[in-house]
VEXROLO-463192 format. One record per residue: chain; x, y, z of N, C-alpha, C in turn; residue in one letter. Coordinates in Angstrom, 3 decimals, m for minus. Layout:
N
> A/X/Y/Z/X/Y/Z/X/Y/Z/A
...
# end
This chain:
78
> A/53.938/248.409/70.722/54.563/248.110/70.305/54.904/248.873/68.974/M
> A/55.863/249.642/68.580/55.972/250.022/67.224/56.822/249.466/66.524/S
> A/56.988/249.488/65.118/58.219/248.774/64.269/58.841/249.919/63.280/T
> A/59.794/250.109/63.208/60.773/251.040/62.613/61.586/250.536/61.480/I
> A/62.116/251.034/60.539/63.378/250.470/59.942/64.301/251.620/60.073/S
> A/65.408/251.200/60.351/66.428/252.076/60.148/67.677/251.166/59.143/I
> A/68.697/252.424/58.544/69.484/252.010/57.812/71.007/252.088/58.454/R
> A/71.779/250.868/58.535/72.908/251.328/59.550/73.917/250.921/58.814/L
> A/75.305/251.672/58.685/76.530/250.946/58.346/76.574/249.445/58.636/P
> A/77.228/248.572/57.893/77.540/247.360/57.949/78.599/247.126/59.459/E
> A/79.320/247.973/59.634/80.278/248.010/60.544/79.767/248.260/61.904/S
> A/78.140/248.839/62.147/77.691/249.145/63.359/76.734/248.198/63.403/L
> A/76.203/247.783/62.466/75.119/246.533/62.370/75.937/245.586/63.034/H
> A/77.223/244.709/62.210/77.971/243.800/62.870/78.502/244.020/64.211/R
> A/78.864/245.115/64.734/79.149/245.782/66.161/77.582/245.365/67.189/G
> A/76.866/245.863/66.745/75.312/245.646/67.628/75.113/244.141/67.732/I
> A/75.193/243.381/66.175/74.867/242.044/66.521/75.733/241.048/67.541/R
> A/77.165/241.603/67.173/78.071/240.946/68.257/77.878/241.226/69.783/E
> A/77.435/242.500/69.891/77.109/242.787/71.424/75.720/242.155/71.748/A
> A/74.594/241.989/71.224/73.734/241.330/71.508/73.982/239.948/71.794/A
> A/74.673/239.484/70.715/75.044/238.058/71.019/75.692/237.803/72.645/R
> A/76.589/238.918/72.726/77.666/238.564/74.101/76.496/238.816/75.350/R
> A/75.626/239.468/75.057/74.312/239.727/76.235/73.644/238.867/76.346/E
> A/73.266/237.999/75.341/72.216/236.752/75.187/71.129/237.580/75.064/G
> A/70.999/238.490/74.072/69.575/239.509/74.088/69.557/239.561/71.860/V
> A/68.115/239.767/71.893/68.111/239.860/70.650/68.453/241.137/69.961/S
> A/68.875/241.480/68.653/69.401/242.838/67.985/68.178/243.590/68.597/I
> A/66.816/243.206/68.513/65.601/244.464/69.048/65.876/244.364/70.429/N
> A/66.316/243.765/71.437/66.054/244.316/72.548/67.616/244.814/73.045/Q
> A/68.650/244.696/72.180/69.753/245.287/72.467/69.478/246.588/71.956/F
> A/68.898/247.221/70.916/69.011/248.482/70.384/67.643/249.373/70.964/I
> A/66.686/248.577/71.827/65.698/249.275/72.620/66.113/249.468/73.567/A
> A/67.106/248.546/74.460/67.802/248.740/75.832/68.745/250.220/75.496/S
> A/69.696/249.912/74.527/70.837/251.498/74.318/69.938/252.512/73.995/A
> A/68.715/252.750/73.335/67.613/253.850/73.132/67.047/254.410/74.468/A
> A/66.839/253.301/75.218/66.167/253.568/76.694/67.310/254.084/77.152/G
> A/68.340/253.876/77.140/69.662/254.222/78.228/70.310/255.657/77.810/E
> A/69.927/256.049/76.347/70.165/257.181/75.783/69.215/257.934/76.464/K
> A/68.265/257.902/76.147/66.878/258.778/76.940/67.163/259.096/78.410/L
> A/67.205/257.955/78.692/68.078/258.408/80.317/68.563/259.213/80.680/A
> A/69.878/258.826/79.936/70.959/259.878/79.865/70.620/261.299/79.630/A
> A/69.927/261.549/78.608/69.589/263.095/78.363/68.746/263.434/79.262/W
> A/67.703/262.872/79.610/66.779/263.238/80.881/67.716/263.824/82.132/A
> A/68.486/263.012/82.295/69.492/263.027/83.424/70.049/264.210/83.396/T
> A/70.516/264.573/82.103/71.427/265.812/81.988/70.716/267.299/81.938/E
> A/69.359/266.835/81.759/68.436/268.252/81.825/68.268/268.394/83.001/E
> A/67.872/267.700/83.782/67.561/267.795/85.309/68.525/268.199/86.082/Y
> A/69.817/267.782/85.517/70.860/268.112/86.281/71.309/269.401/85.875/L
> A/71.190/269.909/85.000/71.369/271.316/84.118/70.547/272.358/85.104/G
> A/69.364/271.772/85.080/67.951/272.549/85.463/68.500/272.790/86.831/A
> A/69.305/271.978/87.702/69.175/271.750/89.283/70.549/273.196/89.007/R
> A/71.613/273.083/88.572/72.588/273.442/88.463/72.487/275.038/88.129/A
> A/71.301/275.396/87.447/71.061/276.795/87.364/70.464/277.160/88.223/R
> A/69.914/276.626/89.043/69.219/277.566/90.266/70.370/277.275/91.337/R
> A/71.545/276.691/91.221/72.362/277.393/92.093/72.900/278.260/92.454/G
> A/73.576/279.028/93.458/73.810/279.900/93.669/75.225/279.711/94.420/D
> A/76.183/280.396/93.639/77.795/280.349/94.073/77.976/280.918/95.429/R
> A/77.375/282.251/95.557/77.760/282.687/97.184/76.949/281.745/98.223/G
> A/76.039/281.499/97.721/75.180/280.645/98.916/76.594/279.007/99.339/E
> A/77.027/278.703/97.767/77.347/277.533/97.857/78.899/277.787/98.741/F
> A/79.680/278.643/98.529/80.653/279.587/99.467/80.322/279.610/100.733/E
> A/79.348/280.105/101.044/79.376/280.669/102.321/78.916/279.204/103.178/S
> A/78.263/277.818/102.566/78.122/276.809/103.386/79.425/275.930/103.558/A
> A/80.449/276.322/102.547/81.649/275.911/102.286/82.495/276.249/103.256/L
> A/82.041/277.507/103.893/82.901/278.323/104.663/82.831/277.800/106.262/A
> A/81.698/277.374/106.406/81.189/276.735/107.723/81.802/275.502/107.982/R
> A/82.119/274.659/106.907/83.050/273.365/107.145/84.343/273.604/107.916/V
> A/84.506/272.777/108.916/85.774/272.592/109.442/87.245/272.740/108.657/P
> A/88.113/273.185/108.898/89.179/273.099/107.986/90.129/271.999/109.125/D
> A/90.173/270.496/108.846/91.176/269.810/109.278/91.466/268.518/108.453/R
> A/92.569/267.861/108.909/92.624/266.715/108.351/91.664/265.649/108.107/E
> A/91.289/265.077/107.219/89.833/263.775/106.833/90.691/262.766/108.017/P
> A/89.747/261.696/108.635/90.215/260.872/109.472/91.148/259.896/108.525/P
> A/91.757/259.418/109.076/92.464/258.079/107.878/92.224/257.381/107.114/P
> A/90.786/256.715/107.461/90.184/256.169/106.709/89.568/256.291/105.269/E
> A/89.178/257.934/105.546/88.840/258.896/104.436/90.249/259.386/103.887/D
> A/91.360/259.388/103.757/92.631/259.940/103.514/92.652/259.379/102.068/A
> A/93.247/260.233/101.360/93.769/259.455/99.681/95.098/259.280/99.667/L
# end
């Protein structure tokens, strides 16, 4: 476990304190969870970006062209 000291605007500290209270966790737990969520979001964005760069528009359109053109069943209709 590491310890860090950060400076926060009072309004942000107040919001974090209130959110942690509502969630029933400590401010430390709340901030650690928020940081973990942010890191996971960045990792997901990088992963999806790498997958997108490997994509091929021509192959996608070719696969899409093989899908039958018909109305969806009633349970799938919007």
